[in-house]
C-alpha positions, 0 to 999 in steps of 0.5 A: 079387518084383514090380517094386514090391517086392511079393512074391506072397502078400504082404498089403499096405495100399492108401493112395490113393483110386483103389486103395481104391475098386478094392479095394472093387470087387474085394472086392464083385464076387468075395466076397473079403475086402478084405485079400485083394482088396488083395493081388490089386490090388497083384499086378496093379498090380505086374505092370503096373508092370513095365518092358519090360526087367524083363519080358524079364529075368523071363520069360527066366529063367522060360522058361529054367527050362523048358528052352527054348533062347534062339532059342525064348525070343526068339520067345516074348518077341516074342509076349508083348511084343506082347500086353502091356496097354501095348505095349512097344517092338519089340525085335530078338533082339539087343536082347533079348540085351543086356537079359538079358546086359548 
């Protein structure tokens, strides 16, 4: 589930003007139906709506499921956080652990 409650694959309606315009643009530029384009836009908006802390928790779980050790995960998260569209604050390994484990 994404940060805004939208689950991948979920078809949603888009109500605001800017999003409707974006949905129409995505539909026209990709050949997708407006319904599918709305889902794509919702997934992308949900991805960028995720806070740094939510991202860290989600990615930690994903990377752990790939049998990565925490030392590797902290380095990977550091790299990924630096590449996010809106830069997240710099976190130390200790801060990342506190986000994940409380």
